[in-house]
N, C-alpha and C positions, 0 to 999 in steps of 0.2 A: 504494500500499500504506500509506503514511503516513496518508492520509486515512481509509482503512478502519480502521486501528488506532485513530486518534483518535475516529472516530464510534462504534465498538464499545465503547470503554472509557468514553466520556462517559456520565454519568448526568444525566438531567433530570427534575425533579419535575413534579407535576401542573399547576403554574403556569408551566412552561416555563423555570424557573430551573435553571441548571447546578449540579450539586452537587460535581463533582470535575474541573473544567476543568484544573487544574494536573496531576493524575494523567494525564489523557488526553494532554496535550501532552508529558509526560515520556515516556510509553510510545512515542508516535510518534517523538520525537526520538531514543530509543534505537535504533529501527530504522534511522533515517537515519544515525546515527552508525556503526552496524555495517556499513552499505553503504559508507561513506567510510573507515573504519578497520578493516582486516582483523584487527587485534589486539584489537578491542573485543568483549566478550561481553555480550549482553543478559541482565541478571540481574533477576528470574527470567526464564528463556527465555519468548518469547511463546507463549501458548496458541493452539490452533487457532481458538477463538472470536474471539480478538483480530484475527486476520488474515483472517477470512472475509469475502469480498465478498458483499453481499447486495443484492437489488433493492429497489425501492420498496414 
């Protein structure tokens, strides 16, 4: 799930350069922390599109 969140949030320009690598890492890390720390709340909550698993 962490990889799906990272890949869904990551934006890449037409030259293959990432535009928001830090944001994608942060959202994936929030999901991991929520799994490890029951008291942690992901803010804002993860949207359905962020957690959707997609094929190639």
